[in-house]
N, C-alpha and C positions, 0 to 999 in steps of 0.2 A: 618672831615674825608677826604672830597674831596680835601681840602687844603693840607693835609699831603701827599695824593697820588700824587698830582701835584708837590709838592716839591721833593718827592722821585724820580719821573720820571726825574725831572730836574737835580738832583744830579747824577743819572745814566748817563744821557746824557752828563753831564760835564766830567765825568770820561771816557766816550767813545770817546769824541772828543779831549781830551788832549793827549799830547805826553809823559806824565810822571805821576807817582803817585802823588797824592795831599793830603795835610793835611786838616783837617776840617777847620782850621783857614784860609788857603789859599782859599778854596772854598767860605767860607762866606765873606772873605774880597774882593776878586776879583769880585765876582758876587753879592755882596751886599745882602747876605742872613743872616738870623738869625743864629748866631754861635751855640747856644744851640740846635736848631732844626736840623741843619745840622749834628752836632755831634751825636745826638740821632738816626737820620736816618742812618748814616753810621754804627753805632753800630748794628742796627737792620739788615741792609743788610749783614753785616759781619756774624752775627749769623745765617742768612739764607743761608750762603755760596754764596751769589750773588756777593759780593766784598771781597777782601782780603786785609790785611794790613801788612806792614813791619815796625818793630820798629828799629829806628836808633838813633844815638846820637843827631839828630836834631828833634826828635819827631816821631810821628806815621803817616805813609803815606798810602793812600788807592788807590787801582787800581782794574781793571777788570782782572781776571786771564788770559783770552784768549788773551787780548792785551799784557799783560806782557810777556807771553811766545812766542809771535810771533814777538818780537822785532828783529831788524836786528843785526847781530853779527859783521858787518863791521863798526860799528860806531867809532871804534878807529881811522879810517882814515878819518872820516867825517869832513867837514868844519863847519857843524852845531854843536850847543851845545847839547850834549845828556843829558837825564835826570840825574841829579847828583846822584840819588839813585843807578844808575847802577854801579857807580864806586866801591861801596862797595863789589861787587862780583868779581872784577878783581884781577888778581895776581899782585904781585909787578912789574914783568916784563911788564905786559900789562899797568899798571899805568905809568911806565916810558916811554913806547912807546907813550901813549896818551899825556904825558907831552911834549915830543919832537915835536909831531904834533902841539900842541898848540903854542909852541915857533915859529914854522914855520909860523903858521897863524898870529901871532903877527907881524912878520917881513913883511908879505904880507900886513897887514893893514897899517903899517908905510909907506911902499912903495906907496900904493894907496893914502895916505894922502899927501905925499911929491910931488906926481904927480898931486895933486889936483883933483883926481877922486872921493874922498869922502870929505865931509865938516868936520869942526871941531867937530860938535855935534855928527855925526855918528862915527867919529874916537874915540871920548871919550867913547861912549857907547860900541862899539865893543872891545876896548882895556880893558875897565873895566870888561866886561863879561869874556874875556880870562884870565885875572888876577885872577878873582874869581874862575875859573876852576882850575887853578894851585894851588891856596890856599887850595881848597878842597882836591886835590890829595895829597898835602904835609901833610895835617892834617891826612889823612887816613894812609899814610906811617909812620908818626910819631907815631900814635896810635898803629900800628902793631909792630913797633920797640920795644915798651914797653912790648909787649906780646911775650914771648919766644915760639918758635915752638918745640914741642916734638913729638917723634916717637909714632905712634898709638900703635905699638906692644910692644916696650920695655920701652917707656916713657922717654927715654933719650933726652937731648936737641939736637937739630939739628943746627949745626953751619953753614953748607952749605946746601942749598936746592937742593937735588938731587932726582932722582926717587927711589933710595934705601937708607935705613938708613945706615949711616957709622958705627953704633954700632952693630946692629943685622943683618944687610945685607938684611933684608926683604924689599920688595917693599911697598910703601905707598898705602893704599886702595884709590880708586878713586870714588868720588860720581857720580852715574849714571845720576844725574840731571844737575849739574853744570860742571861736568867733571874736577873737581879740586881735589887735594890731600886732604885726611882727616887726621888731626893731633890729637894728644893725648888730647888736652884740649877741643875739639869740641863735642857738643852734637850730638849723632848719633842714628839712628834707623835701623832696618833690616826688609826686606820683609819676611813675614811668609811663603811664597811659595818657593822663590829661595834663601833666606838668604842673598841677596845683602845688603851691608852696604851703608848708605847714610847720608848726613847732615840732621838732623831732620827738620829744617825749610824748606829746599829745597824739601824734600820728601813730606811734608805736603802740600806745595804750589802745587806741581805736582798733588797730589791726588785730591785736590779741583778742579783742572782744568781738568785733564784727567780721573781720576777715576780708574787708573790701575797702576801697577808697571812699572817704566821706563825701567826695565831690562827684566823681564819675560813676561810683558804685561798682567798678570792675574788681573782680577777685584778685588778690595779690597777697604776698607774704612780706615780712619785714626785710628779708634779704634783697628784695627787688627794689626797695626804695633808693632813690638817688640822693646821696648824702652830700650836702653843700659844705664847702670849706668853712670851718668855724672861724669867725672873726672876733678878735679880742677887743 
């Protein structure tokens, strides 16, 4: 029992000191812990709402809700490499902006190397990391291009991304958590008090962290959310 408590405390500490969500495999591999035990502990912590997870095409990642929601929003201009999982919440325009910033950083790295301010080993590591960022952004954009955007109201395809639908003229609803448009194919929920519409995953994440509606601020739990019928 004491061993399990010690390992649980260590897993929580790892999640608290890291700058990004981590998978069970990453935690066990980097910190040389038993994978099965780490996976079991993360599942128990998630069930107790002490940690939360995000499912991506690269697997399941765990994080502490308070750290996740306190992240800086100016990371698009940062010279540091932000957590890759954050990219999945960015709009196409923001991804393009970040990509331009990375290309600027690559040019700076080349200049530093040519001026012999960094050695060959550091140059290779930095250059490889920036190229990996660009690859991830390109993959996200490619995946999105395969998924057509539809108007939430009339379900017609959106050729140009504007605030209003070119077919029905209605404005796209905006998620109160991520502040992004809500489209026809996305799973959504409503607050039972103010009826605000939100992305289901974002609202659930918010409730686990804050315990109230991001719009009206009234206290509620996940089970009280009004789940809208998922549209394919």
